Biopython code that builds the backbone (N, CA, C, O; Angstrom):
import numpy as np
from Bio.PDB.StructureBuilder import StructureBuilder

atoms = [
    (1, "UNK", "N", (150.696, 114.201, 14.150)),
    (1, "UNK", "CA", (149.797, 114.336, 13.934)),
    (1, "UNK", "C", (149.904, 112.394, 14.171)),
    (1, "UNK", "O", (149.192, 111.628, 14.820)),
    (2, "UNK", "N", (151.149, 112.154, 13.292)),
    (2, "UNK", "CA", (150.446, 110.385, 13.346)),
    (2, "UNK", "C", (150.559, 110.178, 14.554)),
    (2, "UNK", "O", (149.659, 109.451, 14.975)),
    (3, "UNK", "N", (151.793, 110.733, 15.845)),
    (3, "UNK", "CA", (151.204, 109.922, 16.468)),
    (3, "UNK", "C", (150.106, 110.015, 17.221)),
    (3, "UNK", "O", (150.211, 109.431, 18.300)),
    (4, "UNK", "N", (149.081, 110.554, 17.018)),
    (4, "UNK", "CA", (148.185, 110.962, 17.858)),
    (4, "UNK", "C", (146.803, 110.242, 16.532)),
    (4, "UNK", "O", (145.610, 110.328, 16.824)),
    (5, "UNK", "N", (147.055, 109.886, 15.784)),
    (5, "UNK", "CA", (146.386, 108.615, 14.955)),
    (5, "UNK", "C", (147.224, 107.195, 15.601)),
    (5, "UNK", "O", (146.349, 106.332, 15.669)),
    (6, "UNK", "N", (148.306, 106.713, 16.008)),
    (6, "UNK", "CA", (148.465, 105.834, 16.181)),
    (6, "UNK", "C", (147.706, 105.794, 17.554)),
    (6, "UNK", "O", (146.859, 104.948, 17.843)),
    (7, "UNK", "N", (148.074, 106.704, 18.269)),
    (7, "UNK", "CA", (147.447, 106.091, 19.917)),
    (7, "UNK", "C", (145.703, 105.710, 19.885)),
    (7, "UNK", "O", (145.254, 104.643, 20.305)),
    (8, "UNK", "N", (144.803, 106.900, 19.255)),
    (8, "UNK", "CA", (143.283, 106.316, 18.699)),
    (8, "UNK", "C", (143.331, 104.852, 17.909)),
    (8, "UNK", "O", (142.602, 103.887, 18.136)),
    (9, "UNK", "N", (144.023, 104.919, 17.262)),
    (9, "UNK", "CA", (144.158, 103.524, 16.721)),
    (9, "UNK", "C", (144.772, 101.896, 17.830)),
    (9, "UNK", "O", (144.343, 100.742, 17.873)),
    (10, "UNK", "N", (145.887, 102.584, 18.544)),
    (10, "UNK", "CA", (145.766, 101.407, 20.057)),
    (10, "UNK", "C", (144.790, 101.392, 21.120)),
    (10, "UNK", "O", (144.706, 100.542, 22.006)),
    (11, "UNK", "N", (144.013, 102.472, 20.942)),
    (11, "UNK", "CA", (143.218, 102.003, 22.126)),
    (11, "UNK", "C", (141.360, 101.679, 21.452)),
    (11, "UNK", "O", (140.294, 101.483, 22.035)),
    (12, "UNK", "N", (141.734, 101.761, 20.058)),
    (12, "UNK", "CA", (140.264, 101.374, 19.347)),
    (12, "UNK", "C", (140.720, 99.396, 19.757)),
    (12, "UNK", "O", (140.057, 98.556, 20.365)),
    (13, "UNK", "N", (142.127, 99.296, 19.078)),
    (13, "UNK", "CA", (142.148, 97.934, 18.846)),
    (13, "UNK", "C", (142.089, 97.326, 20.348)),
    (13, "UNK", "O", (141.353, 96.342, 20.416)),
    (14, "UNK", "N", (142.800, 97.760, 21.752)),
    (14, "UNK", "CA", (142.793, 97.239, 23.009)),
    (14, "UNK", "C", (140.802, 96.850, 23.259)),
    (14, "UNK", "O", (140.285, 95.896, 23.841)),
    (15, "UNK", "N", (140.160, 98.010, 22.561)),
    (15, "UNK", "CA", (138.753, 97.968, 22.945)),
    (15, "UNK", "C", (137.985, 96.822, 22.196)),
    (15, "UNK", "O", (137.252, 96.022, 22.779)),
    (16, "UNK", "N", (138.305, 96.823, 20.403)),
    (16, "UNK", "CA", (137.737, 95.415, 19.881)),
    (16, "UNK", "C", (137.847, 94.226, 20.833)),
    (16, "UNK", "O", (136.944, 93.401, 20.971)),
    (17, "UNK", "N", (139.440, 94.182, 21.716)),
    (17, "UNK", "CA", (139.778, 93.227, 22.155)),
    (17, "UNK", "C", (139.134, 92.489, 23.316)),
    (17, "UNK", "O", (139.281, 91.299, 23.595)),
    (18, "UNK", "N", (138.206, 93.631, 24.109)),
    (18, "UNK", "CA", (137.989, 93.472, 25.471)),
    (18, "UNK", "C", (136.918, 92.668, 25.870)),
    (18, "UNK", "O", (135.844, 93.208, 25.603)),
    (19, "UNK", "N", (136.767, 91.148, 26.621)),
    (19, "UNK", "CA", (136.105, 90.847, 26.709)),
    (19, "UNK", "C", (134.595, 91.613, 28.070)),
    (19, "UNK", "O", (134.676, 92.436, 28.982)),
    (20, "UNK", "N", (133.322, 90.724, 27.465)),
    (20, "UNK", "CA", (132.288, 90.678, 28.379)),
    (20, "UNK", "C", (131.883, 90.112, 29.690)),
    (20, "UNK", "O", (131.198, 89.091, 29.616)),
    (21, "UNK", "N", (132.147, 90.536, 30.809)),
    (21, "UNK", "CA", (131.863, 89.646, 32.140)),
    (21, "UNK", "C", (130.605, 89.847, 32.599)),
    (21, "UNK", "O", (129.903, 90.804, 32.927)),
    (22, "UNK", "N", (130.528, 88.708, 32.530)),
    (22, "UNK", "CA", (128.548, 87.957, 32.624)),
    (22, "UNK", "C", (128.608, 87.514, 33.563)),
    (22, "UNK", "O", (129.539, 86.742, 33.793)),
    (23, "UNK", "N", (127.296, 87.901, 34.889)),
    (23, "UNK", "CA", (126.790, 86.783, 35.538)),
    (23, "UNK", "C", (127.183, 87.164, 37.052)),
    (23, "UNK", "O", (127.139, 88.375, 37.272)),
    (24, "UNK", "N", (127.499, 86.481, 37.959)),
    (24, "UNK", "CA", (127.904, 86.480, 39.311)),
    (24, "UNK", "C", (128.754, 86.435, 39.271)),
    (24, "UNK", "O", (129.432, 85.744, 38.511)),
    (25, "UNK", "N", (129.253, 87.503, 40.467)),
    (25, "UNK", "CA", (130.863, 87.794, 40.666)),
    (25, "UNK", "C", (131.731, 86.791, 42.037)),
    (25, "UNK", "O", (131.625, 87.418, 43.092)),
    (26, "UNK", "N", (132.273, 85.865, 42.169)),
    (26, "UNK", "CA", (133.143, 85.722, 43.310)),
    (26, "UNK", "C", (133.454, 86.214, 44.474)),
    (26, "UNK", "O", (134.322, 87.065, 44.284)),
    (27, "UNK", "N", (133.184, 86.118, 45.657)),
    (27, "UNK", "CA", (133.841, 86.611, 46.644)),
    (27, "UNK", "C", (135.266, 86.435, 46.521)),
    (27, "UNK", "O", (136.163, 87.276, 46.456)),
    (28, "UNK", "N", (135.293, 85.431, 46.505)),
    (28, "UNK", "CA", (137.118, 84.940, 47.014)),
    (28, "UNK", "C", (138.091, 84.940, 45.632)),
    (28, "UNK", "O", (137.602, 85.458, 44.628)),
    (29, "UNK", "N", (139.057, 84.540, 45.574)),
    (29, "UNK", "CA", (139.787, 84.655, 44.908)),
    (29, "UNK", "C", (139.532, 83.313, 43.913)),
    (29, "UNK", "O", (139.324, 82.309, 44.593)),
    (30, "UNK", "N", (139.507, 83.125, 42.796)),
    (30, "UNK", "CA", (139.747, 82.212, 41.770)),
    (30, "UNK", "C", (141.185, 81.966, 41.350)),
    (30, "UNK", "O", (141.111, 81.701, 40.150)),
    (31, "UNK", "N", (142.360, 81.923, 41.700)),
    (31, "UNK", "CA", (143.323, 81.581, 41.534)),
    (31, "UNK", "C", (143.924, 80.226, 41.408)),
    (31, "UNK", "O", (144.733, 79.757, 40.608)),
    (32, "UNK", "N", (142.958, 79.474, 42.974)),
    (32, "UNK", "CA", (143.087, 78.096, 42.870)),
    (32, "UNK", "C", (142.383, 77.528, 41.478)),
    (32, "UNK", "O", (142.908, 76.460, 41.163)),
    (33, "UNK", "N", (141.598, 77.841, 40.785)),
    (33, "UNK", "CA", (140.875, 77.011, 39.837)),
    (33, "UNK", "C", (141.245, 77.884, 38.266)),
    (33, "UNK", "O", (140.551, 78.131, 37.279)),
    (34, "UNK", "N", (141.867, 78.011, 38.423)),
    (34, "UNK", "CA", (142.109, 78.594, 36.825)),
    (34, "UNK", "C", (143.059, 78.481, 36.402)),
    (34, "UNK", "O", (143.648, 79.343, 35.750)),
    (35, "UNK", "N", (143.634, 76.885, 36.786)),
    (35, "UNK", "CA", (144.047, 76.100, 35.780)),
    (35, "UNK", "C", (143.156, 74.879, 34.709)),
    (35, "UNK", "O", (143.376, 74.081, 33.798)),
    (36, "UNK", "N", (142.316, 75.275, 35.353)),
    (36, "UNK", "CA", (140.723, 74.628, 34.994)),
    (36, "UNK", "C", (140.103, 75.162, 33.409)),
    (36, "UNK", "O", (139.349, 74.698, 32.554)),
    (37, "UNK", "N", (140.825, 76.277, 33.582)),
    (37, "UNK", "CA", (139.808, 77.512, 32.635)),
    (37, "UNK", "C", (141.460, 77.793, 31.505)),
    (37, "UNK", "O", (141.288, 78.490, 30.504)),
    (38, "UNK", "N", (142.341, 77.450, 31.662)),
    (38, "UNK", "CA", (143.478, 77.259, 31.061)),
    (38, "UNK", "C", (143.739, 75.830, 30.459)),
    (38, "UNK", "O", (144.282, 75.707, 29.361)),
    (39, "UNK", "N", (143.349, 74.794, 31.184)),
    (39, "UNK", "CA", (143.157, 73.482, 30.272)),
    (39, "UNK", "C", (142.051, 73.526, 29.382)),
    (39, "UNK", "O", (142.397, 72.882, 28.391)),
    (40, "UNK", "N", (140.625, 74.059, 29.196)),
    (40, "UNK", "CA", (140.587, 74.173, 28.415)),
    (40, "UNK", "C", (140.761, 75.104, 27.331)),
    (40, "UNK", "O", (140.740, 74.967, 26.108)),
    (41, "UNK", "N", (140.926, 76.020, 28.045)),
    (41, "UNK", "CA", (141.743, 77.116, 26.293)),
    (41, "UNK", "C", (142.169, 75.835, 25.677)),
    (41, "UNK", "O", (141.506, 75.095, 24.950)),
    (42, "UNK", "N", (143.441, 75.697, 26.112)),
    (42, "UNK", "CA", (144.254, 74.653, 25.446)),
    (42, "UNK", "C", (143.616, 73.562, 24.386)),
    (42, "UNK", "O", (143.825, 73.603, 23.173)),
    (43, "UNK", "N", (142.690, 72.444, 25.146)),
    (43, "UNK", "CA", (142.340, 71.589, 24.248)),
    (43, "UNK", "C", (141.711, 72.303, 23.050)),
    (43, "UNK", "O", (141.808, 71.850, 21.910)),
    (44, "UNK", "N", (141.182, 73.227, 23.290)),
    (44, "UNK", "CA", (140.028, 74.322, 22.398)),
    (44, "UNK", "C", (140.723, 74.559, 21.158)),
    (44, "UNK", "O", (140.570, 74.069, 20.039)),
    (45, "UNK", "N", (141.996, 75.931, 21.879)),
    (45, "UNK", "CA", (142.928, 76.339, 20.498)),
    (45, "UNK", "C", (143.916, 75.722, 20.117)),
    (45, "UNK", "O", (144.430, 75.858, 19.007)),
    (46, "UNK", "N", (144.357, 74.847, 21.142)),
    (46, "UNK", "CA", (145.706, 73.400, 20.115)),
    (46, "UNK", "C", (144.760, 72.459, 19.153)),
    (46, "UNK", "O", (145.342, 72.075, 18.139)),
    (47, "UNK", "N", (143.441, 72.038, 19.297)),
    (47, "UNK", "CA", (142.595, 71.368, 18.484)),
    (47, "UNK", "C", (142.517, 70.516, 18.742)),
    (47, "UNK", "O", (141.985, 69.674, 18.018)),
    (48, "UNK", "N", (143.204, 70.138, 20.410)),
    (48, "UNK", "CA", (143.185, 68.551, 20.664)),
    (48, "UNK", "C", (141.802, 67.880, 21.190)),
    (48, "UNK", "O", (141.707, 66.860, 21.872)),
    (49, "UNK", "N", (140.619, 68.812, 20.640)),
    (49, "UNK", "CA", (139.663, 68.007, 21.712)),
    (49, "UNK", "C", (138.532, 68.668, 20.442)),
    (49, "UNK", "O", (137.325, 68.436, 20.509)),
    (50, "UNK", "N", (139.027, 69.340, 19.539)),
    (50, "UNK", "CA", (138.110, 69.890, 18.461)),
    (50, "UNK", "C", (138.657, 69.995, 17.023)),
    (50, "UNK", "O", (139.796, 70.291, 16.662)),
    (51, "UNK", "N", (137.615, 69.693, 16.318)),
    (51, "UNK", "CA", (138.472, 69.868, 14.764)),
    (51, "UNK", "C", (138.696, 71.106, 14.520)),
    (51, "UNK", "O", (138.206, 72.141, 14.972)),
    (52, "UNK", "N", (139.565, 70.868, 13.684)),
    (52, "UNK", "CA", (140.819, 72.614, 13.192)),
    (52, "UNK", "C", (139.823, 73.409, 12.447)),
    (52, "UNK", "O", (139.477, 73.025, 11.330)),
    (53, "UNK", "N", (139.313, 74.524, 12.986)),
    (53, "UNK", "CA", (138.563, 75.401, 12.562)),
    (53, "UNK", "C", (137.420, 75.263, 12.461)),
    (53, "UNK", "O", (136.723, 75.648, 11.522)),
    (54, "UNK", "N", (137.017, 74.587, 13.597)),
    (54, "UNK", "CA", (135.443, 73.606, 13.496)),
    (54, "UNK", "C", (135.237, 74.274, 14.902)),
    (54, "UNK", "O", (136.082, 74.436, 15.783)),
    (55, "UNK", "N", (133.590, 74.706, 14.899)),
    (55, "UNK", "CA", (132.833, 74.887, 15.846)),
    (55, "UNK", "C", (132.994, 74.428, 16.859)),
    (55, "UNK", "O", (133.279, 73.316, 16.414)),
    (56, "UNK", "N", (133.143, 74.165, 19.031)),
    (56, "UNK", "CA", (132.856, 73.141, 19.210)),
    (56, "UNK", "C", (132.901, 73.759, 20.686)),
    (56, "UNK", "O", (132.942, 74.981, 20.823)),
    (57, "UNK", "N", (132.893, 72.750, 21.976)),
    (57, "UNK", "CA", (132.984, 73.149, 23.208)),
    (57, "UNK", "C", (133.948, 72.484, 23.669)),
    (57, "UNK", "O", (133.949, 71.316, 23.282)),
    (58, "UNK", "N", (134.765, 72.766, 24.341)),
    (58, "UNK", "CA", (135.981, 71.918, 25.158)),
    (58, "UNK", "C", (135.703, 72.060, 26.578)),
    (58, "UNK", "O", (134.947, 72.997, 26.832)),
    (59, "UNK", "N", (136.206, 71.225, 27.796)),
    (59, "UNK", "CA", (135.473, 71.250, 29.264)),
    (59, "UNK", "C", (136.470, 70.937, 30.117)),
    (59, "UNK", "O", (137.328, 70.120, 29.784)),
    (60, "UNK", "N", (136.483, 71.547, 31.324)),
    (60, "UNK", "CA", (137.353, 71.090, 32.487)),
    (60, "UNK", "C", (137.311, 71.071, 33.306)),
    (60, "UNK", "O", (136.543, 72.027, 33.410)),
    (61, "UNK", "N", (137.509, 70.716, 34.477)),
    (61, "UNK", "CA", (137.670, 71.161, 36.132)),
    (61, "UNK", "C", (138.648, 70.958, 36.522)),
    (61, "UNK", "O", (139.667, 70.544, 35.969)),
    (62, "UNK", "N", (138.288, 71.427, 38.245)),
    (62, "UNK", "CA", (139.070, 71.371, 38.923)),
    (62, "UNK", "C", (138.895, 71.385, 40.300)),
    (62, "UNK", "O", (138.009, 72.232, 40.416)),
    (63, "UNK", "N", (139.146, 71.022, 41.354)),
    (63, "UNK", "CA", (139.030, 70.491, 42.875)),
    (63, "UNK", "C", (140.068, 71.215, 43.864)),
    (63, "UNK", "O", (141.153, 70.689, 44.113)),
    (64, "UNK", "N", (139.700, 72.396, 44.394)),
    (64, "UNK", "CA", (140.463, 72.382, 45.458)),
    (64, "UNK", "C", (140.028, 73.237, 46.837)),
    (64, "UNK", "O", (139.010, 73.928, 46.855)),
    (65, "UNK", "N", (140.717, 73.136, 47.721)),
    (65, "UNK", "CA", (140.229, 74.474, 48.985)),
    (65, "UNK", "C", (139.960, 73.708, 49.760)),
    (65, "UNK", "O", (139.469, 72.643, 49.384)),
    (66, "UNK", "N", (140.236, 74.025, 51.476)),
    (66, "UNK", "CA", (139.636, 73.130, 51.856)),
    (66, "UNK", "C", (138.110, 72.252, 52.052)),
    (66, "UNK", "O", (137.996, 71.076, 52.398)),
    (67, "UNK", "N", (137.157, 73.091, 51.758)),
    (67, "UNK", "CA", (136.296, 72.491, 51.456)),
    (67, "UNK", "C", (136.146, 71.371, 50.109)),
    (67, "UNK", "O", (135.246, 70.550, 49.932)),
    (68, "UNK", "N", (137.333, 71.644, 49.255)),
    (68, "UNK", "CA", (137.074, 70.248, 48.336)),
    (68, "UNK", "C", (136.342, 71.392, 47.071)),
    (68, "UNK", "O", (136.540, 70.854, 45.982)),
    (69, "UNK", "N", (135.932, 72.127, 46.964)),
    (69, "UNK", "CA", (134.731, 72.773, 45.749)),
    (69, "UNK", "C", (135.374, 72.595, 44.756)),
    (69, "UNK", "O", (136.591, 72.613, 44.575)),
    (70, "UNK", "N", (134.257, 72.356, 43.860)),
    (70, "UNK", "CA", (135.013, 71.963, 42.383)),
    (70, "UNK", "C", (134.489, 73.001, 41.441)),
    (70, "UNK", "O", (133.436, 73.624, 41.576)),
    (71, "UNK", "N", (135.581, 73.134, 40.220)),
    (71, "UNK", "CA", (134.831, 74.387, 39.244)),
    (71, "UNK", "C", (134.554, 73.427, 37.962)),
    (71, "UNK", "O", (135.290, 72.486, 37.665)),
    (72, "UNK", "N", (133.517, 73.759, 37.327)),
    (72, "UNK", "CA", (133.768, 72.909, 35.962)),
    (72, "UNK", "C", (133.704, 74.237, 34.670)),
    (72, "UNK", "O", (133.172, 75.337, 34.518)),
    (73, "UNK", "N", (134.355, 73.566, 34.135)),
    (73, "UNK", "CA", (134.162, 74.732, 32.856)),
    (73, "UNK", "C", (134.030, 74.588, 31.545)),
    (73, "UNK", "O", (134.352, 73.522, 31.019)),
    (74, "UNK", "N", (133.596, 75.506, 30.902)),
    (74, "UNK", "CA", (133.325, 74.696, 29.089)),
    (74, "UNK", "C", (133.419, 76.481, 28.326)),
    (74, "UNK", "O", (133.056, 77.586, 28.730)),
    (75, "UNK", "N", (134.008, 76.053, 27.239)),
    (75, "UNK", "CA", (134.803, 76.824, 26.653)),
    (75, "UNK", "C", (133.964, 76.616, 25.257)),
    (75, "UNK", "O", (134.201, 75.484, 24.835)),
    (76, "UNK", "N", (133.210, 77.216, 24.542)),
    (76, "UNK", "CA", (132.474, 76.987, 23.384)),
    (76, "UNK", "C", (132.512, 78.198, 22.473)),
    (76, "UNK", "O", (131.698, 79.098, 22.676)),
    (77, "UNK", "N", (133.398, 78.296, 21.476)),
    (77, "UNK", "CA", (133.662, 79.008, 20.254)),
    (77, "UNK", "C", (132.382, 78.433, 18.972)),
    (77, "UNK", "O", (132.054, 77.269, 18.743)),
    (78, "UNK", "N", (131.873, 79.692, 18.316)),
    (78, "UNK", "CA", (131.135, 79.515, 16.840)),
    (78, "UNK", "C", (131.324, 80.892, 16.045)),
    (78, "UNK", "O", (131.274, 82.069, 16.404)),
    (79, "UNK", "N", (131.601, 80.163, 14.626)),
    (79, "UNK", "CA", (130.808, 81.429, 13.575)),
    (79, "UNK", "C", (129.971, 82.530, 13.518)),
    (79, "UNK", "O", (128.866, 82.123, 13.160)),
    (80, "UNK", "N", (129.961, 83.703, 13.693)),
    (80, "UNK", "CA", (128.927, 84.474, 13.603)),
    (80, "UNK", "C", (128.527, 85.217, 12.336)),
    (80, "UNK", "O", (128.595, 84.429, 11.393)),
    (81, "UNK", "N", (128.232, 86.133, 12.044)),
    (81, "UNK", "CA", (128.394, 86.810, 10.688)),
    (81, "UNK", "C", (128.754, 85.579, 9.651)),
    (81, "UNK", "O", (129.732, 86.065, 9.083)),
    (82, "UNK", "N", (128.551, 84.244, 9.046)),
    (82, "UNK", "CA", (128.771, 83.476, 8.541)),
    (82, "UNK", "C", (130.122, 83.252, 8.093)),
    (82, "UNK", "O", (130.461, 82.335, 7.345)),
    (83, "UNK", "N", (130.834, 84.083, 8.557)),
    (83, "UNK", "CA", (132.246, 84.122, 8.407)),
    (83, "UNK", "C", (133.684, 82.682, 9.498)),
    (83, "UNK", "O", (134.097, 82.564, 10.652)),
    (84, "UNK", "N", (133.862, 82.037, 8.308)),
    (84, "UNK", "CA", (134.283, 80.569, 8.606)),
    (84, "UNK", "C", (135.521, 81.202, 9.962)),
    (84, "UNK", "O", (135.337, 82.232, 10.612)),
    (85, "UNK", "N", (136.498, 80.446, 10.080)),
    (85, "UNK", "CA", (137.596, 80.134, 10.992)),
    (85, "UNK", "C", (137.724, 80.580, 12.435)),
    (85, "UNK", "O", (136.669, 81.067, 12.840)),
    (86, "UNK", "N", (138.475, 80.565, 13.129)),
    (86, "UNK", "CA", (138.938, 81.045, 14.777)),
    (86, "UNK", "C", (140.527, 81.022, 14.443)),
    (86, "UNK", "O", (141.247, 80.046, 14.656)),
    (87, "UNK", "N", (140.972, 82.297, 13.866)),
    (87, "UNK", "CA", (142.390, 82.744, 14.172)),
    (87, "UNK", "C", (142.592, 83.459, 15.145)),
    (87, "UNK", "O", (143.783, 83.766, 15.189)),
    (88, "UNK", "N", (141.847, 84.001, 16.187)),
    (88, "UNK", "CA", (141.283, 84.797, 17.346)),
    (88, "UNK", "C", (141.522, 83.822, 18.790)),
    (88, "UNK", "O", (141.504, 84.325, 19.913)),
    (89, "UNK", "N", (141.725, 82.487, 18.559)),
    (89, "UNK", "CA", (140.849, 81.844, 19.054)),
    (89, "UNK", "C", (141.951, 81.898, 20.745)),
    (89, "UNK", "O", (141.469, 81.658, 21.852)),
    (90, "UNK", "N", (143.192, 82.204, 20.536)),
    (90, "UNK", "CA", (144.533, 81.799, 21.692)),
    (90, "UNK", "C", (143.782, 83.392, 22.757)),
    (90, "UNK", "O", (143.405, 83.488, 23.925)),
    (91, "UNK", "N", (143.864, 84.428, 21.551)),
    (91, "UNK", "CA", (143.729, 86.350, 22.288)),
    (91, "UNK", "C", (142.614, 85.799, 22.735)),
    (91, "UNK", "O", (142.539, 85.125, 23.762)),
    (92, "UNK", "N", (141.311, 86.176, 21.661)),
    (92, "UNK", "CA", (139.886, 85.941, 22.275)),
    (92, "UNK", "C", (139.661, 85.582, 24.029)),
    (92, "UNK", "O", (138.980, 86.175, 24.866)),
    (93, "UNK", "N", (140.635, 84.233, 24.163)),
    (93, "UNK", "CA", (140.111, 83.321, 25.179)),
    (93, "UNK", "C", (140.705, 83.871, 26.702)),
    (93, "UNK", "O", (140.191, 84.013, 27.812)),
    (94, "UNK", "N", (142.153, 84.111, 26.097)),
    (94, "UNK", "CA", (143.008, 84.763, 27.087)),
    (94, "UNK", "C", (142.244, 86.084, 27.730)),
    (94, "UNK", "O", (141.919, 86.401, 28.874)),
    (95, "UNK", "N", (142.158, 86.508, 26.822)),
    (95, "UNK", "CA", (140.834, 88.071, 27.097)),
    (95, "UNK", "C", (139.907, 87.678, 28.236)),
    (95, "UNK", "O", (139.943, 88.119, 29.385)),
    (96, "UNK", "N", (139.116, 86.826, 27.759)),
    (96, "UNK", "CA", (138.585, 86.034, 28.759)),
    (96, "UNK", "C", (138.626, 85.972, 29.945)),
    (96, "UNK", "O", (137.828, 86.516, 30.709)),
    (97, "UNK", "N", (139.959, 85.015, 30.374)),
    (97, "UNK", "CA", (140.478, 84.645, 31.213)),
    (97, "UNK", "C", (141.129, 85.889, 32.083)),
    (97, "UNK", "O", (140.923, 86.035, 33.288)),
    (98, "UNK", "N", (141.675, 86.473, 31.544)),
    (98, "UNK", "CA", (142.968, 87.559, 32.122)),
    (98, "UNK", "C", (141.737, 88.681, 32.996)),
    (98, "UNK", "O", (141.899, 89.079, 34.150)),
    (99, "UNK", "N", (140.369, 89.072, 31.985)),
    (99, "UNK", "CA", (139.803, 89.770, 32.305)),
    (99, "UNK", "C", (138.461, 89.615, 33.109)),
    (99, "UNK", "O", (137.843, 90.429, 33.794)),
    (100, "UNK", "N", (138.258, 88.520, 32.850)),
    (100, "UNK", "CA", (136.596, 87.895, 33.599)),
    (100, "UNK", "C", (137.552, 87.537, 34.830)),
    (100, "UNK", "O", (138.324, 88.140, 35.577)),
    (101, "UNK", "N", (137.139, 86.381, 34.662)),
    (101, "UNK", "CA", (137.978, 84.927, 35.116)),
    (101, "UNK", "C", (139.056, 85.585, 36.612)),
    (101, "UNK", "O", (138.875, 85.325, 37.801)),
    (102, "UNK", "N", (139.976, 86.335, 36.091)),
    (102, "UNK", "CA", (140.857, 86.734, 36.898)),
    (102, "UNK", "C", (140.004, 87.666, 38.399)),
    (102, "UNK", "O", (140.138, 87.635, 39.623)),
    (103, "UNK", "N", (139.070, 88.475, 37.347)),
    (103, "UNK", "CA", (138.472, 89.302, 38.423)),
    (103, "UNK", "C", (137.032, 88.618, 39.250)),
    (103, "UNK", "O", (136.150, 89.241, 39.841)),
    (104, "UNK", "N", (137.121, 87.622, 39.114)),
    (104, "UNK", "CA", (136.061, 86.428, 39.933)),
    (104, "UNK", "C", (134.370, 86.336, 39.421)),
    (104, "UNK", "O", (133.360, 85.888, 39.965)),
    (105, "UNK", "N", (134.627, 86.974, 38.148)),
    (105, "UNK", "CA", (133.987, 86.376, 37.139)),
    (105, "UNK", "C", (133.105, 85.133, 36.847)),
    (105, "UNK", "O", (133.066, 85.477, 35.666)),
    (106, "UNK", "N", (132.585, 84.339, 36.855)),
    (106, "UNK", "CA", (132.309, 82.815, 36.163)),
    (106, "UNK", "C", (132.399, 82.754, 35.505)),
    (106, "UNK", "O", (133.177, 81.865, 35.159)),
    (107, "UNK", "N", (131.650, 83.712, 34.277)),
    (107, "UNK", "CA", (130.532, 83.867, 32.977)),
    (107, "UNK", "C", (131.977, 84.750, 31.525)),
    (107, "UNK", "O", (132.935, 85.447, 31.858)),
    (108, "UNK", "N", (131.826, 84.594, 30.938)),
    (108, "UNK", "CA", (132.286, 85.745, 29.931)),
    (108, "UNK", "C", (132.295, 85.446, 28.302)),
    (108, "UNK", "O", (132.587, 84.329, 27.876)),
    (109, "UNK", "N", (131.932, 86.595, 27.397)),
    (109, "UNK", "CA", (132.442, 86.260, 26.332)),
    (109, "UNK", "C", (133.337, 87.498, 25.651)),
    (109, "UNK", "O", (133.464, 88.701, 25.879)),
    (110, "UNK", "N", (133.870, 86.574, 24.719)),
    (110, "UNK", "CA", (134.208, 87.917, 23.652)),
    (110, "UNK", "C", (133.454, 87.147, 22.265)),
    (110, "UNK", "O", (133.062, 86.011, 21.996)),
    (111, "UNK", "N", (133.507, 88.471, 21.584)),
    (111, "UNK", "CA", (133.293, 88.416, 19.985)),
    (111, "UNK", "C", (133.914, 89.602, 18.844)),
    (111, "UNK", "O", (134.063, 90.788, 19.137)),
    (112, "UNK", "N", (134.167, 89.130, 17.781)),
    (112, "UNK", "CA", (134.889, 90.044, 16.955)),
    (112, "UNK", "C", (134.919, 89.444, 15.907)),
    (112, "UNK", "O", (134.527, 88.279, 15.975)),
    (113, "UNK", "N", (135.387, 89.965, 14.514)),
    (113, "UNK", "CA", (135.427, 89.196, 13.885)),
    (113, "UNK", "C", (134.755, 88.206, 13.204)),
    (113, "UNK", "O", (135.172, 88.258, 12.047)),
    (114, "UNK", "N", (134.070, 87.474, 13.293)),
    (114, "UNK", "CA", (133.164, 86.499, 12.864)),
    (114, "UNK", "C", (133.126, 85.553, 13.627)),
    (114, "UNK", "O", (132.541, 84.497, 13.384)),
    (115, "UNK", "N", (133.892, 85.872, 14.890)),
    (115, "UNK", "CA", (133.909, 84.557, 15.895)),
    (115, "UNK", "C", (133.408, 84.886, 17.182)),
    (115, "UNK", "O", (133.351, 86.106, 17.339)),
    (116, "UNK", "N", (133.013, 84.202, 18.184)),
    (116, "UNK", "CA", (132.055, 84.533, 19.135)),
    (116, "UNK", "C", (132.919, 83.303, 20.044)),
    (116, "UNK", "O", (132.976, 82.162, 19.586)),
    (117, "UNK", "N", (133.567, 83.646, 21.343)),
    (117, "UNK", "CA", (133.720, 82.384, 22.316)),
    (117, "UNK", "C", (133.034, 82.812, 23.478)),
    (117, "UNK", "O", (133.032, 83.976, 23.878)),
    (118, "UNK", "N", (132.275, 81.574, 24.179)),
    (118, "UNK", "CA", (132.219, 82.024, 25.289)),
    (118, "UNK", "C", (132.382, 81.012, 27.275)),
    (118, "UNK", "O", (131.945, 79.894, 27.547)),
    (119, "UNK", "N", (132.859, 81.623, 27.865)),
    (119, "UNK", "CA", (133.752, 80.718, 28.985)),
    (119, "UNK", "C", (132.412, 80.457, 29.781)),
    (119, "UNK", "O", (131.753, 81.480, 29.965)),
    (120, "UNK", "N", (132.097, 79.764, 30.082)),
    (120, "UNK", "CA", (130.442, 79.170, 31.716)),
    (120, "UNK", "C", (131.353, 78.525, 32.665)),
    (120, "UNK", "O", (132.345, 77.887, 32.312)),
    (121, "UNK", "N", (130.966, 78.722, 33.956)),
    (121, "UNK", "CA", (131.551, 77.660, 35.067)),
    (121, "UNK", "C", (130.709, 78.069, 36.178)),
    (121, "UNK", "O", (130.352, 79.179, 36.573)),
    (122, "UNK", "N", (130.462, 76.761, 36.623)),
    (122, "UNK", "CA", (129.669, 76.803, 37.935)),
    (122, "UNK", "C", (130.816, 76.207, 38.142)),
    (122, "UNK", "O", (131.753, 75.955, 37.385)),
    (123, "UNK", "N", (130.469, 75.832, 40.262)),
    (123, "UNK", "CA", (130.938, 74.951, 41.253)),
    (123, "UNK", "C", (130.160, 73.600, 41.193)),
    (123, "UNK", "O", (129.081, 73.500, 40.608)),
    (124, "UNK", "N", (130.788, 72.548, 41.847)),
    (124, "UNK", "CA", (130.058, 72.092, 42.417)),
    (124, "UNK", "C", (130.381, 71.072, 43.412)),
    (124, "UNK", "O", (131.604, 70.927, 43.394)),
    (125, "UNK", "N", (129.638, 70.014, 44.592)),
    (125, "UNK", "CA", (130.474, 69.713, 45.374)),
    (125, "UNK", "C", (130.702, 68.122, 45.463)),
    (125, "UNK", "O", (131.542, 67.661, 46.236)),
]
sb = StructureBuilder()
sb.init_structure("model")
sb.init_model(0)
sb.init_chain("A")
sb.init_seg("    ")
for serial, (resi, resn, name, xyz) in enumerate(atoms, 1):
    if name == "N":
        sb.init_residue(resn, " ", resi, " ")
    sb.init_atom(name, np.array(xyz, "f"), 0.0, 1.0, " ", f" {name:<3s}", serial, name[0])
structure = sb.get_structure()
């Protein structure tokens, strides 16, 4: 009986950490642009571009490919339900990048535990 309960708990935990992928899905691989997403995440979660435990937005960009396309990335965090803090920054932003960006989506959100993380990106030339 405990195994069944543990399995249900694992399924619930994984579902709670799922990102919602939004918007347009690209046809090609996002691999060459991923460093911009990881850079914006690093700036936010290490608090190098954000005050500790405060809402903020970080940005990064990457130019790549034969046509020298540029992707512009912004990651925003804010509190919901009046709860302070951003204890899930690393996990939440990784979930968005792994589940959305790596699958070709330009945008994604993650909301749980009184925190909202939003990734938005667009191409420019």
